[in-house]
C-alpha angles and dihedrals in degrees: 000000000000088000094059110109112236137163117281096258090045090051091052092048091047088054092049091051092045091052088047090051089052091053093049095047087055092054091044091053093049092052091045090054091049092052093046090049093050091047090052090052095058120069095205092058091051090052092051092047088067089076115092113259096017117116134174095281096052094043094049095045089049092051094044094045098042095043101196127355096231090076089078127057098200145007093261090063091053091051089051095048092053094044099243097125126091121260113243126222106180132160127175110318094347118091118186124182115201137181123319114291095236091208114148132025114354090194091057090047094051091047091049093051091049091047091050093050090051091048091051091049098053105024114070093207091054092041089055092051092047094051093047088054096044091054093052097039136017117292091243091055090047089053093056092042089055091048089054090048090050094049089052090049092050090046092055095043092053095043091050096039095231136132123244113288114192102215100045120101113214124205146099115284094190117144 
């Protein structure tokens, strides 16, 4: 990019922007190292990072926002707390499920969606589940559904103090 011939004013502007980019990259690296160090210090984040797609930022945000797993009795409550379950508008015999409720932390929702996409990209089991959902529904809906599934998996991993095991389905089987 620096080799591209430009007018004098454009060359000067390019140099200013590249210098600014270098400064920002240094700050980002410093903050990334701090997050990684904090995640390594906590055993619960180490446990959650064994799940595919979950890195230090997602694991640390999950632990800090959820607090402690004993607050919730089942996976459905964790999905509701984060805001990854559909709103319900029911009356009499009619039952209508709408968009997700978006209650809770929008940052955690964003991180879970990103982590679920990463897991679906690199883990064959998660990819299969994502593609199955994406065929039945829209891809955007499938992303949110996989984020909810990831949140429930992380909750049960943390609550039962176990590493990620690919063949185990997590969830509440009450009822």
